C-alpha positions as CSV (number, residue, x, y, z in Angstrom):
1,M,-23.8,19.3,7.6
2,A,-22.3,19.6,11.1
3,K,-18.6,20.1,11.1
4,R,-16.3,17.3,12.0
5,D,-13.0,17.6,13.9
6,L,-10.3,15.0,14.6
7,I,-8.8,15.5,18.0
8,S,-8.5,11.9,19.2
9,I,-8.6,8.7,17.1
10,T,-11.7,7.8,19.1
11,D,-13.5,10.6,17.3
12,L,-13.7,8.2,14.4
13,S,-15.7,4.9,14.5
14,V,-14.0,1.7,13.3
15,Q,-16.2,1.9,10.1
16,E,-15.0,5.5,9.5
17,I,-11.4,4.6,10.0
18,D,-11.7,1.7,7.5
19,E,-13.4,4.1,5.0
20,I,-10.6,6.6,5.3
21,L,-8.0,3.8,4.8
22,D,-10.0,2.5,1.8
23,L,-10.1,6.0,0.3
24,A,-6.3,6.4,0.9
25,D,-5.8,3.1,-1.1
26,R,-7.9,4.5,-4.0
27,I,-6.0,7.7,-3.9
28,T,-2.7,5.8,-4.0
29,A,-3.9,3.7,-6.9
30,D,-5.1,6.7,-9.0
31,P,-3.9,10.1,-7.7
32,A,-4.8,11.9,-10.9
33,A,-8.5,11.2,-10.2
34,Y,-8.3,13.4,-7.0
35,Q,-6.0,16.2,-8.2
36,D,-8.8,18.8,-8.3
37,A,-10.9,17.5,-5.4
38,C,-9.9,20.5,-3.2
39,A,-9.8,23.2,-5.8
40,H,-10.4,26.6,-4.3
41,K,-10.0,25.2,-0.7
42,K,-7.4,26.3,1.8
43,L,-5.7,24.4,4.5
44,A,-4.1,26.3,7.4
45,T,-1.2,24.5,9.1
46,L,-0.6,26.1,12.5
47,F,2.5,24.5,14.0
48,Y,3.5,25.8,17.5
49,E,6.0,23.0,17.8
50,P,8.6,21.7,15.3
51,S,7.6,19.2,12.7
52,T,8.9,17.8,9.4
53,R,6.8,14.9,8.2
54,T,3.4,15.9,9.7
55,R,3.4,19.5,8.5
56,L,4.9,18.8,5.1
57,S,2.7,15.8,4.4
58,F,-0.4,17.9,5.2
59,E,0.8,20.6,2.9
60,A,1.8,18.2,0.1
61,A,-1.5,16.4,0.5
62,M,-3.5,19.6,0.1
63,Y,-1.4,20.8,-2.9
64,E,-1.9,17.4,-4.6
65,L,-5.6,17.7,-4.1
66,G,-5.6,21.0,-5.9
67,G,-5.9,23.2,-2.9
68,N,-3.8,25.9,-1.3
69,V,-2.0,26.2,2.1
70,I,-1.5,29.0,4.5
71,G,-0.2,29.1,8.1
72,F,3.0,29.1,10.1
73,S,5.8,26.8,11.3
74,D,7.1,29.1,14.0
75,A,4.6,30.7,16.3
76,K,7.3,33.3,17.3
77,S,6.7,35.0,13.9
78,T,3.0,35.5,14.6
79,S,0.8,37.4,17.1
80,V,1.2,34.5,19.5
81,S,4.5,36.3,20.5
82,K,2.3,39.3,21.5
83,G,0.2,37.1,23.8
84,E,-2.6,36.1,21.4
85,T,-4.5,33.0,22.7
86,V,-5.1,29.8,20.9
87,H,-8.8,30.7,20.9
88,D,-8.3,34.0,19.2
89,T,-5.8,32.7,16.7
90,M,-8.2,30.0,15.6
91,K,-11.0,32.5,15.3
92,V,-8.8,34.7,13.0
93,I,-7.4,31.8,10.9
94,S,-10.9,30.4,10.3
95,C,-11.8,33.6,8.5
96,F,-9.1,32.7,5.9
97,S,-9.3,28.9,5.5
98,D,-11.5,25.9,5.1
99,I,-9.8,23.4,7.4
100,I,-7.0,23.7,10.1
101,A,-4.2,21.3,11.2
102,V,-2.7,22.4,14.5
103,R,0.2,21.1,16.5
104,H,0.8,22.5,20.0
105,P,3.1,21.5,22.9
106,K,0.2,21.6,25.4
107,E,-2.2,18.7,25.9
108,G,-5.7,19.8,25.1
109,A,-4.8,22.7,22.9
110,A,-6.3,21.0,19.8
111,Y,-9.6,20.6,21.7
112,V,-9.6,24.3,22.5
113,A,-8.9,25.1,18.9
114,A,-11.8,23.0,17.7
115,R,-14.2,24.7,20.1
116,S,-13.0,28.1,18.9
117,C,-14.0,28.0,15.3
118,D,-16.6,26.6,12.9
119,I,-14.4,24.9,10.4
120,P,-12.8,21.4,10.8
121,V,-9.8,21.2,13.0
122,V,-7.3,18.3,12.9
123,N,-5.0,17.6,15.9
124,A,-1.5,17.3,14.4
125,G,-0.1,16.5,17.9
126,D,-0.8,18.0,21.3
127,G,2.0,17.5,23.8
128,G,2.4,13.9,24.9
129,H,-1.4,13.3,24.5
130,H,-2.7,12.4,21.0
131,H,-1.5,12.3,17.4
132,P,-4.5,10.8,15.4
133,T,-3.2,11.4,11.9
134,Q,0.0,9.5,12.7
135,T,-2.3,6.8,14.0
136,L,-4.2,6.7,10.7
137,T,-0.8,6.5,8.9
138,D,0.3,3.6,11.2
139,L,-3.0,1.7,10.7
140,L,-2.7,2.1,6.9
141,T,0.9,0.8,7.1
142,I,0.1,-2.2,9.2
143,R,-2.9,-3.1,7.0
144,R,-0.8,-2.7,3.8
145,E,2.1,-4.8,5.1
146,K,0.3,-7.4,7.2
147,G,-3.1,-7.5,5.3
148,R,-5.1,-7.0,8.5
149,L,-5.5,-4.9,11.7
150,D,-6.8,-7.7,13.9
151,S,-5.0,-10.8,15.2
152,I,-1.6,-9.2,15.4
153,K,1.1,-9.2,18.0
154,I,2.6,-5.7,18.4
155,G,5.5,-4.4,20.5
156,F,5.9,-0.8,21.5
157,C,9.5,0.0,22.4
158,G,11.1,3.1,24.0
159,D,9.3,6.2,25.3
160,L,5.8,4.9,26.2
161,K,5.2,7.6,28.8
162,F,5.3,10.7,26.5
163,G,4.9,8.9,23.2
164,R,1.6,10.4,21.8
165,T,1.9,8.2,18.8
166,V,1.9,5.1,21.0
167,H,-1.1,6.3,23.1
168,S,-3.2,7.0,20.0
169,L,-2.3,3.7,18.2
170,I,-3.1,1.6,21.2
171,E,-6.5,3.4,21.6
172,A,-7.2,2.6,17.9
173,L,-6.1,-1.1,18.0
174,L,-8.2,-1.7,21.2
175,R,-11.2,-1.7,18.9
176,Y,-9.8,-4.5,16.7
177,E,-10.1,-8.2,17.7
178,N,-7.3,-10.4,19.1
179,V,-4.5,-7.8,19.3
180,E,-1.7,-8.7,21.8
181,Y,0.7,-6.1,23.1
182,W,4.3,-6.0,24.4
183,L,5.1,-2.8,26.2
184,I,8.9,-2.4,26.2
185,S,10.3,0.5,28.2
186,P,12.5,1.4,31.2
187,E,10.6,1.9,34.5
188,E,10.9,5.7,34.1
189,L,9.0,5.7,30.7
190,V,6.2,3.2,31.2
191,L,2.8,3.6,29.6
192,P,0.6,6.1,31.5
193,D,-2.0,4.7,33.8
194,Y,-4.9,6.0,31.8
195,V,-3.9,4.0,28.7
196,R,-3.1,0.9,30.7
197,D,-6.5,1.2,32.4
198,Q,-8.1,1.3,28.9
199,M,-6.3,-1.9,28.0
200,K,-7.5,-3.6,31.2
201,A,-11.0,-2.5,30.6
202,A,-10.9,-3.9,27.1
203,G,-9.7,-7.2,28.4
204,V,-6.7,-7.4,26.0
205,K,-3.6,-9.4,26.7
206,F,-0.5,-7.3,27.3
207,H,3.0,-7.8,28.7
208,E,5.2,-5.1,30.3
209,I,8.9,-5.9,30.0
210,R,12.2,-4.2,30.0
211,S,14.0,-6.3,27.3
212,M,13.4,-5.7,23.6
213,E,15.3,-8.9,22.7
214,D,12.9,-11.0,24.8
215,A,9.9,-9.7,22.8
216,L,11.3,-9.8,19.2
217,P,10.6,-13.5,18.4
218,E,7.0,-13.1,19.4
219,L,6.1,-10.0,17.3
220,D,4.3,-9.3,14.0
221,V,5.0,-5.6,14.4
222,L,7.8,-3.8,16.3
223,Y,6.9,-0.1,16.8
224,M,10.1,1.8,17.8
225,T,10.1,5.2,19.4
226,R,12.8,7.7,20.3
227,V,13.3,9.0,23.8
228,Q,12.1,12.6,23.5
229,K,14.5,15.1,24.9
230,E,11.9,17.9,24.7
231,R,9.6,16.1,27.2
232,F,12.2,15.8,29.9
233,F,12.5,18.3,32.7
234,N,15.9,16.9,33.8
235,E,18.6,16.6,31.1
236,E,20.5,14.0,33.2
237,D,17.6,11.7,33.0
238,Y,17.4,12.1,29.2
239,I,21.1,11.4,28.8
240,R,20.8,8.3,31.0
241,L,17.9,6.9,29.0
242,K,18.3,8.1,25.5
243,N,20.3,5.0,24.2
244,I,18.6,2.3,26.3
245,Y,17.1,0.6,23.2
246,I,19.0,0.4,19.9
247,L,17.8,-1.9,17.2
248,D,20.5,-3.2,14.8
249,E,20.8,-6.1,12.3
250,E,22.2,-8.5,15.0
251,K,19.2,-8.0,17.3
252,L,16.8,-8.1,14.3
253,S,18.1,-11.6,13.5
254,A,16.0,-12.9,16.4
255,A,12.8,-11.7,14.8
256,S,10.7,-13.5,12.3
257,Q,11.2,-12.8,8.6
258,D,7.8,-11.3,8.2
259,M,7.9,-9.0,11.2
260,I,7.8,-5.3,10.3
261,V,9.7,-2.5,12.0
262,M,7.8,0.8,12.3
263,H,8.8,4.2,13.6
264,P,6.9,7.5,13.6
265,L,10.2,9.3,13.1
266,P,12.4,11.3,13.6
267,R,14.8,8.7,14.9
268,V,17.9,9.6,16.8
269,N,20.0,6.5,17.8
270,E,17.3,3.9,18.4
271,I,17.5,2.2,14.9
272,E,20.9,1.7,13.3
273,I,21.2,2.8,9.7
274,D,22.0,-0.7,8.6
275,V,18.5,-1.7,9.4
276,D,17.2,0.6,6.6
277,D,18.1,-2.0,4.0
278,D,16.3,-4.8,5.7
279,P,13.0,-5.6,3.9
280,R,11.3,-5.6,7.3
281,A,12.0,-1.9,7.8
282,V,8.9,0.0,6.7
283,Y,9.3,3.4,8.4
284,F,10.0,5.3,5.2
285,K,6.9,3.6,3.7
286,Q,5.0,5.0,6.7
287,V,6.0,8.5,5.6
288,R,4.7,8.0,2.1
289,N,1.5,6.4,3.5
290,G,1.0,9.5,5.7
291,K,0.5,11.8,2.7
292,D,-2.3,9.8,1.1
293,V,-4.1,9.0,4.4
294,R,-4.0,12.8,5.1
295,K,-5.5,13.4,1.7
296,A,-8.3,11.0,2.6
297,L,-8.9,12.6,5.9
298,I,-9.0,16.2,4.4
299,L,-11.6,15.0,1.9
300,T,-13.6,13.3,4.6
301,L,-13.7,16.2,7.0
302,L,-14.6,18.6,4.2
303,G,-17.6,16.4,3.3
304,W,-16.3,15.6,-0.2
305,K,-18.3,12.9,-2.0
306,E,-16.9,10.5,-4.5
307,D,-18.7,10.3,-7.8
C-alpha cells in the first residue's frame, strides 16, 4: 500500500474526512476496543515549535492505542542545533519509527518532511500555513455539537492573517454545502488573498467585518483566535492589536442560545474566564475531541483495518 501523508486538509476527500470522524466516534464510545491497535508501533513527535495540546494529544493518542512515542519537543537539544536539515532529520527518524508528526515554524517544512521519508508524515502545524489535525478536531467538534457540517453560519474572529487553524478549517468547510462565513478582524490581520480567492472560486457567501458584536446574532459557530505574538515582526503592532477582540458574558448575551464558542487554544485575553461556565463554550471539549480524532487519523494512515 502506498504511504499516505496529511500535510493539508485537502489531502483527504470529504468521504475520508467523514470516515475518520466516524472512527473517532467509535473510539470515543468504546476506547477499550482499540487499546492494542498500535501495539509494537512507534510515533515520532518532532516539534520544532512550542506546543501543548497538539503534541500531548498525539502522544496520549498513541499510548492509548498501545503504541510507543519517541521524539523531541525542543529542536535545540537535537542535531538540528548542529545544522542538520529537515530532510536529514526525517531520514534518520524514519529508521526508528512507523509514523511522524512534525511541527515547524516555516511554511512548507511538513511537505519537505513527507518527501524525505517513506513512512506517513502528519503536519502538526507549519508556520501560518496549515494545521490539518486541528481542523479534524474542529470538524468533529462542530459535528458533535451541531449535528452537521453543512448549512451552518460560522464566524472567525481575531488573527485571520496568520491563523493556520482558520485557513485549514475554511478549506475543509468549502467542500460542505451552504456554509456562510463571517470574517471578523482588524485591517492588519485580514484573511490572506489565497484563502479569500478559494472562497470566491467556490461561490460561497462571506462577510468581512470589523465588529464581533455585529456578527454574533447571526452565528451558529463563533471561532475565536488569539493574536499571535510569535508571528509579528514589530512588537508595537502586536501590543496595539492583541486585545482588539475580547469575548465576555455581556457580549455573548447577544448570541443565540445554541451558538457554540470554539477556540483552538491557547487563549490569552480574547475570551474571559467567565465564559468558560457558559454551556455554549466548547473549547475544552475540542481538546478532548482532538485526542480521539488523532487516534483515528493514526490508525487510518497506518492502514489499520477494523474487524
